[in-house]
Backbone as JSON, one array per atom type, in Angstrom:
{
  "sequence": "MSRALARLAVPAPRERSLADSAYEQLKASIFDFELLPGDRFSETDIAERLKMSRTPVRDALYRLEREGYLRLILEIASVTRLCDAEERADLDALKATWLVPAADRLTEPMKVAALDEGFHMSLVEAAGNPEVARCHREVTERIRVVRRLDFTQAYRIDKTYEEHAQILRAIIRRRTDEAVRLLRTHIEASKAEVRKITLHRLYTARPSK",
  "N": [[0.85, -1.2, 0.0], [0.59, 2.23, -0.86], [2.05, 5.22, 0.63], [0.34, 7.37, 0.44], [-2.25, 6.28, 0.06], [-2.36, 4.84, 2.39], [-2.51, 6.8, 4.31], [-4.99, 7.87, 3.7], [-6.58, 5.92, 4.72], [-6.99, 6.31, 7.39], [-9.27, 6.4, 10.07], [-12.09, 8.61, 10.27], [-13.17, 11.24, 12.55], [-16.08, 10.61, 14.53], [-18.02, 12.58, 14.75], [-18.02, 14.05, 12.44], [-19.37, 14.49, 9.17], [-19.39, 12.05, 6.55], [-18.63, 13.09, 4.08], [-17.31, 15.46, 4.83], [-15.23, 14.33, 6.24], [-13.88, 12.89, 4.21], [-13.11, 15.02, 2.62], [-11.33, 16.48, 4.32], [-9.31, 14.57, 4.8], [-8.33, 14.06, 2.25], [-7.3, 16.59, 1.61], [-5.29, 16.71, 3.53], [-3.51, 14.75, 2.64], [-2.72, 15.86, 0.22], [-1.51, 18.18, 1.16], [0.76, 17.17, 2.38], [2.16, 16.35, 0.22], [1.76, 13.75, -0.66], [0.18, 12.8, -2.61], [0.95, 12.74, -5.78], [2.13, 13.8, -9.09], [1.65, 11.35, -11.58], [0.79, 9.36, -9.88], [-1.89, 7.13, -9.79], [-5.04, 7.07, -8.97], [-8.32, 6.03, -8.53], [-11.69, 7.2, -8.06], [-13.01, 5.11, -6.84], [-10.88, 3.67, -5.66], [-10.08, 5.46, -3.63], [-12.42, 5.61, -2.1], [-12.59, 2.99, -1.15], [-10.34, 2.79, 0.52], [-10.95, 4.68, 2.42], [-13.06, 3.48, 3.48], [-15.76, 3.97, 2.83], [-18.65, 4.87, 0.87], [-18.69, 5.78, -2.67], [-20.05, 8.14, -2.96], [-19.75, 10.21, -0.81], [-17.04, 10.69, -1.25], [-17.04, 11.68, -3.86], [-18.55, 13.99, -3.39], [-16.75, 15.41, -1.81], [-14.72, 15.96, -3.65], [-16.09, 17.51, -5.53], [-16.61, 19.68, -3.93], [-14.19, 21.05, -3.55], [-13.8, 21.91, -6.15], [-15.99, 23.67, -6.44], [-15.32, 25.64, -4.56], [-13.08, 26.79, -5.73], [-14.3, 27.98, -7.96], [-16.0, 29.86, -6.76], [-14.12, 31.57, -5.6], [-13.09, 32.82, -7.93], [-15.32, 34.28, -8.89], [-15.77, 36.12, -6.78], [-13.4, 37.59, -6.86], [-13.39, 38.71, -9.42], [-15.61, 40.42, -9.23], [-14.6, 42.19, -7.32], [-12.32, 43.31, -8.56], [-13.53, 44.6, -10.68], [-14.97, 46.54, -9.31], [-12.86, 47.99, -8.18], [-11.7, 49.12, -10.46], [-13.76, 50.75, -11.36], [-14.32, 52.52, -9.33], [-14.72, 55.8, -7.98], [-12.87, 56.98, -6.26], [-9.47, 56.29, -6.03], [-8.07, 53.2, -5.04], [-5.72, 52.3, -2.47], [-2.96, 50.92, -3.62], [-0.3, 50.7, -3.21], [1.34, 49.0, -1.66], [1.03, 46.55, -2.92], [2.06, 47.17, -5.42], [4.73, 47.63, -4.76], [5.53, 45.09, -4.18], [5.04, 43.48, -6.44], [5.56, 44.86, -8.84], [8.34, 44.79, -9.69], [11.85, 44.52, -10.62], [13.08, 41.59, -12.34], [15.3, 40.53, -11.03], [14.85, 41.11, -8.4], [12.85, 39.5, -7.51], [11.27, 37.1, -5.37], [12.11, 33.64, -4.85], [11.66, 31.4, -3.38], [9.44, 28.78, -2.93], [7.34, 28.56, -0.86], [7.29, 31.1, 0.27], [6.61, 32.67, -1.93], [4.12, 31.59, -2.44], [2.71, 32.49, -0.21], [2.84, 35.25, -0.66], [1.39, 35.37, -3.05], [-1.16, 34.59, -2.19], [-1.65, 36.76, -0.52], [-1.73, 38.81, -2.41], [-4.14, 38.35, -3.88], [-6.05, 38.43, -1.82], [-5.65, 41.03, -0.9], [-6.47, 42.6, -3.08], [-9.22, 42.07, -3.09], [-9.94, 43.04, -0.55], [-9.26, 45.72, -0.88], [-11.27, 46.62, -2.5], [-13.3, 47.29, -0.84], [-15.61, 46.06, 0.28], [-16.62, 44.61, 3.07], [-18.0, 42.18, 3.65], [-17.77, 40.64, 1.32], [-15.01, 40.4, 1.34], [-14.64, 38.93, 3.68], [-15.89, 36.49, 3.04], [-14.27, 35.74, 0.92], [-11.81, 35.37, 2.23], [-12.41, 33.12, 3.77], [-12.83, 31.17, 1.79], [-10.31, 31.19, 0.63], [-8.71, 30.19, 2.7], [-9.67, 27.59, 2.81], [-8.87, 26.46, 0.4], [-6.18, 26.68, 0.37], [-4.14, 24.69, 0.7], [-4.15, 23.38, -1.7], [-3.69, 25.28, -3.67], [-1.08, 26.09, -3.17], [0.55, 24.29, -4.42], [1.0, 25.2, -6.93], [3.35, 26.52, -7.03], [5.55, 24.93, -7.14], [7.07, 24.72, -9.33], [9.63, 26.46, -11.0], [9.13, 28.09, -13.24], [6.48, 28.72, -12.97], [6.48, 30.47, -10.85], [7.76, 32.69, -11.96], [5.83, 33.3, -13.94], [3.69, 33.99, -12.31], [4.54, 36.38, -11.11], [4.72, 37.98, -13.42], [2.05, 37.93, -14.38], [0.58, 38.97, -12.22], [1.63, 41.53, -12.19], [0.68, 42.51, -14.64], [-2.08, 42.48, -14.18], [-2.3, 44.33, -12.07], [-1.39, 46.7, -13.35], [-3.41, 47.06, -15.24], [-5.58, 47.55, -13.58], [-4.75, 49.91, -12.32], [-4.8, 51.61, -14.5], [-7.45, 51.67, -14.91], [-8.76, 49.94, -16.64], [-11.18, 48.07, -17.05], [-12.3, 45.77, -18.44], [-9.98, 44.59, -19.46], [-8.53, 44.07, -17.11], [-10.23, 42.22, -15.81], [-10.22, 40.16, -17.7], [-7.49, 39.43, -17.67], [-7.23, 38.63, -15.0], [-9.02, 36.45, -14.87], [-7.81, 34.71, -16.72], [-5.36, 34.3, -15.45], [-6.11, 33.0, -13.03], [-7.37, 30.73, -14.02], [-5.25, 29.52, -15.38], [-3.58, 28.91, -13.25], [-5.23, 27.11, -11.85], [-5.35, 25.07, -13.75], [-2.74, 24.16, -13.79], [-2.37, 23.25, -11.16], [-4.3, 21.32, -11.09], [-3.23, 19.08, -12.23], [-2.0, 17.64, -10.26], [-3.73, 17.31, -8.15], [-6.98, 17.1, -6.59], [-8.78, 17.0, -8.76], [-7.44, 15.49, -10.64], [-7.36, 13.04, -9.35], [-10.06, 12.41, -9.39], [-10.63, 12.07, -12.1], [-8.9, 10.11, -12.9], [-8.06, 6.68, -13.75], [-7.73, 3.32, -12.56], [-4.46, 1.87, -12.98], [-3.66, -0.66, -15.34]],
  "CA": [[0.0, 0.0, 0.0], [1.39, 3.46, -0.9], [1.87, 6.08, 1.8], [-0.83, 8.23, 0.22], [-3.48, 5.53, 0.35], [-2.34, 4.45, 3.8], [-3.01, 7.95, 5.08], [-6.42, 8.01, 3.46], [-7.3, 4.87, 5.42], [-7.18, 6.68, 8.79], [-10.7, 6.65, 10.33], [-12.47, 10.0, 10.54], [-13.93, 11.41, 13.79], [-17.48, 10.24, 14.35], [-18.93, 13.72, 14.66], [-18.01, 14.64, 11.11], [-20.04, 13.76, 8.11], [-18.45, 11.31, 5.71], [-18.1, 13.98, 3.05], [-16.33, 16.33, 5.48], [-14.07, 13.51, 6.55], [-13.16, 12.64, 2.96], [-12.54, 16.32, 2.21], [-10.19, 16.82, 5.15], [-8.24, 13.61, 4.63], [-7.74, 14.29, 0.94], [-6.5, 17.8, 1.7], [-4.09, 16.4, 4.31], [-2.59, 14.01, 1.79], [-2.18, 16.82, -0.74], [-0.64, 19.09, 1.9], [2.02, 16.47, 2.64], [2.71, 15.94, -1.07], [1.68, 12.3, -0.78], [-0.5, 12.56, -3.88], [1.86, 13.42, -6.7], [1.94, 13.47, -10.49], [1.98, 9.97, -11.91], [-0.05, 8.47, -9.08], [-3.17, 6.91, -10.47], [-6.05, 6.6, -8.05], [-9.67, 6.32, -8.98], [-12.67, 7.5, -7.02], [-13.27, 3.85, -6.15], [-9.72, 3.38, -4.81], [-10.13, 6.31, -2.44], [-13.57, 5.2, -1.29], [-12.26, 1.73, -0.49], [-9.39, 3.03, 1.59], [-11.66, 5.45, 3.44], [-14.14, 2.61, 3.96], [-17.04, 4.64, 2.63], [-19.12, 4.78, -0.51], [-18.11, 6.78, -3.57], [-20.82, 9.39, -2.91], [-19.07, 11.27, -0.05], [-15.77, 11.02, -1.91], [-17.39, 12.55, -4.99], [-18.95, 15.27, -2.82], [-15.54, 16.1, -1.37], [-14.03, 16.42, -4.85], [-16.88, 18.62, -6.08], [-16.53, 20.81, -3.0], [-13.0, 21.82, -3.87], [-14.05, 22.57, -7.43], [-16.9, 24.79, -6.21], [-14.6, 26.69, -3.85], [-12.26, 27.47, -6.72], [-15.18, 28.8, -8.8], [-16.46, 30.99, -5.95], [-12.99, 32.51, -5.52], [-13.01, 33.58, -9.17], [-16.45, 35.22, -8.94], [-15.54, 37.19, -5.8], [-12.28, 38.43, -7.28], [-13.83, 39.48, -10.59], [-16.46, 41.5, -8.73], [-13.77, 43.15, -6.61], [-11.49, 44.01, -9.52], [-14.44, 45.49, -11.4], [-15.26, 47.66, -8.42], [-11.64, 48.79, -8.07], [-11.52, 49.88, -11.69], [-14.86, 51.69, -11.57], [-14.49, 53.41, -8.17], [-14.33, 57.2, -8.19], [-11.64, 57.21, -5.49], [-8.51, 55.23, -6.28], [-7.67, 52.42, -3.87], [-4.29, 52.33, -2.16], [-2.34, 49.68, -4.08], [1.14, 50.9, -3.15], [2.02, 47.81, -1.11], [1.03, 45.53, -3.96], [2.99, 47.6, -6.47], [6.09, 47.46, -4.25], [5.83, 43.66, -4.15], [4.91, 42.79, -7.73], [6.12, 45.64, -9.95], [9.77, 44.84, -9.37], [12.7, 43.86, -11.61], [13.18, 40.14, -12.18], [16.37, 40.22, -10.08], [14.35, 41.35, -7.04], [11.76, 38.59, -7.2], [11.51, 35.96, -4.49], [12.09, 32.37, -5.58], [11.33, 30.28, -2.48], [8.03, 28.48, -3.22], [6.39, 28.84, 0.19], [7.19, 32.56, 0.43], [5.85, 33.18, -3.07], [2.73, 31.15, -2.24], [2.11, 33.42, 0.76], [2.68, 36.53, -1.35], [0.3, 35.21, -4.01], [-2.41, 34.64, -1.43], [-1.82, 38.14, -0.09], [-2.11, 39.62, -3.57], [-5.56, 38.19, -4.19], [-6.85, 38.91, -0.69], [-5.53, 42.49, -0.84], [-7.33, 43.17, -4.12], [-10.62, 41.98, -2.63], [-10.1, 43.97, 0.57], [-9.16, 47.1, -1.37], [-12.54, 46.98, -3.14], [-14.09, 47.97, 0.18], [-16.82, 45.37, 0.73], [-16.15, 43.7, 4.13], [-18.64, 40.87, 3.58], [-17.11, 39.92, 0.23], [-13.65, 40.1, 1.8], [-14.74, 37.84, 4.67], [-16.2, 35.27, 2.31], [-13.07, 35.4, 0.14], [-10.82, 34.84, 3.17], [-12.81, 31.76, 4.14], [-12.56, 30.31, 0.64], [-8.85, 31.12, 0.48], [-8.19, 29.28, 3.72], [-10.06, 26.21, 2.51], [-8.18, 25.92, -0.78], [-4.76, 27.04, 0.48], [-3.22, 23.56, 0.54], [-4.07, 22.97, -3.09], [-3.12, 26.37, -4.46], [0.36, 26.25, -2.97], [1.26, 23.39, -5.32], [1.28, 25.91, -8.17], [4.66, 27.17, -6.96], [6.6, 23.92, -7.07], [7.86, 24.85, -10.55], [10.2, 27.81, -11.08], [8.52, 28.9, -14.3], [5.19, 29.2, -12.49], [6.76, 31.64, -10.02], [7.97, 33.8, -12.9], [4.54, 33.64, -14.55], [2.86, 34.65, -11.31], [5.0, 37.77, -11.03], [4.34, 38.67, -14.66], [0.6, 38.06, -14.48], [0.13, 39.91, -11.19], [2.01, 42.88, -12.65], [-0.25, 42.9, -15.7], [-3.38, 42.76, -13.56], [-2.17, 45.6, -11.34], [-1.31, 47.82, -14.3], [-4.74, 47.25, -15.84], [-6.43, 48.18, -12.55], [-4.28, 51.29, -12.16], [-5.25, 52.37, -15.68], [-8.91, 51.57, -14.91], [-9.19, 49.16, -17.81], [-11.95, 47.02, -16.4], [-12.38, 44.54, -19.24], [-8.65, 43.99, -19.54], [-8.19, 43.55, -15.78], [-11.03, 41.01, -15.58], [-9.72, 39.11, -18.59], [-6.2, 38.99, -17.16], [-7.46, 37.92, -13.74], [-9.63, 35.16, -15.19], [-6.78, 33.88, -17.36], [-4.38, 33.98, -14.42], [-6.65, 32.01, -12.11], [-7.61, 29.49, -14.75], [-3.95, 28.91, -15.64], [-3.14, 28.34, -11.98], [-6.05, 25.93, -11.59], [-4.98, 24.02, -14.69], [-1.45, 23.62, -13.36], [-2.58, 22.53, -9.91], [-5.19, 20.18, -11.33], [-2.44, 17.91, -12.63], [-1.54, 16.89, -9.1], [-4.66, 17.47, -7.04], [-8.19, 16.3, -6.53], [-9.41, 16.79, -10.05], [-6.72, 14.38, -11.26], [-7.83, 11.82, -8.69], [-11.43, 12.12, -9.8], [-10.7, 11.66, -13.5], [-7.97, 9.02, -13.19], [-8.55, 5.31, -13.7], [-6.67, 2.44, -12.06], [-3.61, 1.32, -14.01], [-3.89, -2.08, -15.58]],
  "C": [[0.88, 1.24, 0.0], [1.12, 4.29, 0.33], [0.63, 6.94, 1.67], [-2.11, 7.5, 0.57], [-3.52, 5.08, 1.8], [-2.88, 5.58, 4.66], [-4.51, 8.1, 4.9], [-7.23, 7.0, 4.25], [-7.56, 5.22, 6.89], [-8.64, 7.02, 9.05], [-10.96, 8.11, 10.67], [-13.21, 10.08, 11.87], [-15.42, 11.2, 13.55], [-18.38, 11.45, 14.13], [-18.95, 14.37, 13.28], [-18.83, 13.82, 10.14], [-18.98, 13.05, 7.28], [-17.83, 12.2, 4.65], [-17.05, 14.92, 3.64], [-15.05, 15.57, 5.79], [-13.22, 13.25, 5.31], [-12.43, 13.9, 2.51], [-11.27, 16.63, 3.0], [-9.02, 15.86, 4.95], [-7.56, 13.75, 3.26], [-6.84, 15.53, 0.97], [-5.21, 17.54, 2.49], [-3.06, 15.67, 3.47], [-1.95, 14.92, 0.75], [-1.18, 17.74, -0.05], [0.74, 18.47, 2.13], [2.68, 15.94, 1.37], [2.75, 14.42, -1.21], [0.92, 11.89, -2.04], [0.22, 13.4, -4.93], [1.57, 13.06, -8.14], [2.41, 12.05, -10.77], [1.23, 8.95, -11.07], [-1.39, 8.32, -9.77], [-4.14, 6.25, -9.5], [-7.42, 6.95, -8.61], [-10.53, 6.69, -7.77], [-12.95, 6.25, -6.19], [-12.12, 3.48, -5.22], [-9.79, 4.16, -3.5], [-11.26, 5.88, -1.53], [-13.27, 3.91, -0.53], [-11.33, 1.95, 0.69], [-10.02, 3.82, 2.74], [-12.78, 4.65, 4.08], [-15.49, 3.34, 3.94], [-17.44, 4.49, 1.18], [-18.48, 5.87, -1.36], [-18.82, 8.13, -3.46], [-20.14, 10.47, -2.07], [-17.73, 11.66, -0.63], [-16.02, 11.97, -3.06], [-17.78, 13.93, -4.5], [-17.73, 16.1, -2.4], [-14.79, 16.69, -2.56], [-14.77, 17.6, -5.48], [-16.73, 19.87, -5.22], [-15.31, 21.68, -3.3], [-13.13, 22.54, -5.2], [-14.93, 23.8, -7.25], [-16.19, 25.95, -5.53], [-13.72, 27.49, -4.8], [-13.08, 28.41, -7.59], [-15.64, 30.04, -8.03], [-15.36, 32.03, -5.8], [-12.93, 33.4, -6.75], [-14.1, 34.64, -9.23], [-16.22, 36.4, -8.01], [-14.44, 38.14, -6.27], [-12.63, 39.26, -8.5], [-14.69, 40.67, -10.15], [-15.63, 42.59, -8.06], [-12.9, 43.96, -7.57], [-12.33, 45.0, -10.33], [-14.73, 46.74, -10.57], [-14.05, 48.58, -8.26], [-11.45, 49.68, -9.3], [-12.56, 50.99, -11.85], [-15.01, 52.72, -10.45], [-14.0, 54.82, -8.48], [-13.01, 57.5, -7.48], [-10.71, 56.03, -5.68], [-8.14, 54.51, -4.98], [-6.16, 52.52, -3.69], [-3.69, 50.97, -2.52], [-0.82, 49.74, -3.99], [1.89, 49.67, -2.66], [2.09, 46.7, -2.16], [2.02, 45.9, -5.07], [4.44, 47.38, -6.03], [6.51, 45.99, -4.25], [5.94, 43.07, -5.54], [5.47, 43.55, -8.92], [7.6, 45.88, -9.69], [10.58, 44.18, -10.48], [12.81, 42.37, -11.31], [14.22, 39.75, -11.13], [15.91, 40.36, -8.63], [13.21, 40.41, -6.64], [12.19, 37.5, -6.23], [11.42, 34.68, -5.32], [11.71, 31.19, -4.69], [9.83, 30.0, -2.57], [7.05, 28.87, -2.12], [6.22, 30.34, 0.42], [6.37, 33.16, -0.72], [4.38, 32.8, -2.94], [2.01, 32.09, -1.27], [1.87, 34.79, 0.14], [1.51, 36.49, -2.34], [-1.05, 35.28, -3.31], [-2.7, 36.07, -0.98], [-2.24, 39.05, -1.21], [-3.61, 39.55, -3.81], [-6.45, 38.7, -3.06], [-6.8, 40.44, -0.61], [-6.4, 43.18, -1.89], [-8.79, 43.18, -3.66], [-10.87, 42.97, -1.5], [-10.1, 45.42, 0.11], [-10.46, 47.57, -2.03], [-13.54, 47.53, -2.15], [-15.39, 47.33, 0.61], [-16.41, 44.32, 1.77], [-16.75, 42.3, 4.04], [-18.02, 40.02, 2.46], [-15.71, 39.51, 0.65], [-13.66, 38.95, 2.8], [-14.98, 36.51, 3.98], [-14.97, 34.8, 1.53], [-11.99, 34.82, 1.04], [-11.14, 33.4, 3.54], [-12.51, 30.77, 3.01], [-11.06, 30.11, 0.48], [-8.25, 30.14, 1.47], [-8.5, 27.83, 3.4], [-9.27, 25.62, 1.35], [-6.68, 26.18, -0.75], [-3.84, 25.87, 0.17], [-3.11, 23.1, -0.9], [-3.38, 24.04, -3.93], [-1.61, 26.45, -4.32], [1.16, 25.35, -3.91], [1.63, 24.07, -6.63], [2.7, 26.46, -8.2], [5.8, 26.17, -6.78], [7.47, 23.95, -8.32], [8.33, 26.3, -10.7], [9.5, 28.68, -12.12], [7.16, 29.43, -13.86], [5.36, 30.41, -11.56], [6.97, 32.86, -10.91], [6.65, 34.26, -13.53], [3.64, 34.38, -13.57], [3.26, 36.12, -11.17], [4.54, 38.56, -12.26], [2.84, 38.93, -14.72], [0.05, 39.01, -13.42], [0.46, 41.34, -11.61], [1.05, 43.38, -13.73], [-1.62, 43.26, -15.13], [-3.34, 44.1, -12.83], [-2.16, 46.79, -12.28], [-2.67, 48.11, -14.94], [-5.68, 47.93, -14.85], [-6.05, 49.65, -12.38], [-4.76, 52.17, -13.31], [-6.77, 52.33, -15.85], [-9.45, 50.89, -16.17], [-9.91, 47.91, -17.31], [-11.94, 45.71, -17.18], [-11.04, 43.82, -19.3], [-8.26, 43.36, -18.2], [-8.93, 42.25, -15.48], [-10.53, 39.86, -16.43], [-8.4, 38.55, -18.08], [-6.35, 38.18, -15.87], [-8.02, 36.53, -14.0], [-8.6, 34.2, -15.8], [-5.75, 33.4, -16.34], [-4.89, 32.87, -13.49], [-6.88, 30.68, -12.81], [-6.29, 28.77, -15.06], [-3.41, 28.24, -14.38], [-3.92, 27.06, -11.66], [-5.65, 24.78, -12.5], [-3.67, 23.36, -14.27], [-1.62, 22.74, -12.12], [-3.37, 21.24, -10.15], [-4.42, 18.91, -11.7], [-2.09, 17.03, -11.43], [-2.48, 17.0, -7.9], [-5.93, 16.68, -7.25], [-8.85, 16.04, -7.87], [-8.76, 15.61, -10.78], [-7.19, 13.06, -10.66], [-9.21, 11.42, -9.2], [-11.48, 11.57, -11.22], [-9.81, 10.46, -13.82], [-8.69, 7.67, -13.14], [-7.42, 4.42, -13.24], [-5.81, 1.94, -13.2], [-3.8, -0.19, -14.13], [-2.57, -2.84, -15.52]]
}
């Protein structure tokens, strides 16, 4: 039995629903990099190791997908508001972090992951709607362990700096359509990269023969 599947076999606390249990155990395995590219697990494999039916496993996988979609909607609304607001938001801290020469960029994956999270949360907070910001923070915390995998490749760190800079410049110039397009492309590219080694891959994979 692989270490990843062995971890998934740990019984969940009784007070949690099966779907919540599956969700938390899958996230734990991803956080510890026990589910990696090349691993081939099907929905059935995971359900067997968790000793539950495929339904709660499927619910757990859908849940992470939904959280990613909600993040996109909240950020698009916030960026639109930033571009359209009469009074310019204070984006100086973001500019000092992301509008820098290539030689000044950070390269350590965990530090860049934290900066990336701060970038997206700061944009939402700058839009000035506390309830949207609160909801966005909650979603961010739930998907943090999956999003951080996007920074395991050096080229993705470079792309993140470039894409964040483009988004910021579009917001500063109040180019709403461009900012939204860049933000959507940035998030979708990140999701596509992460999907190779996260829950979506598990859901679509089939056991090797």
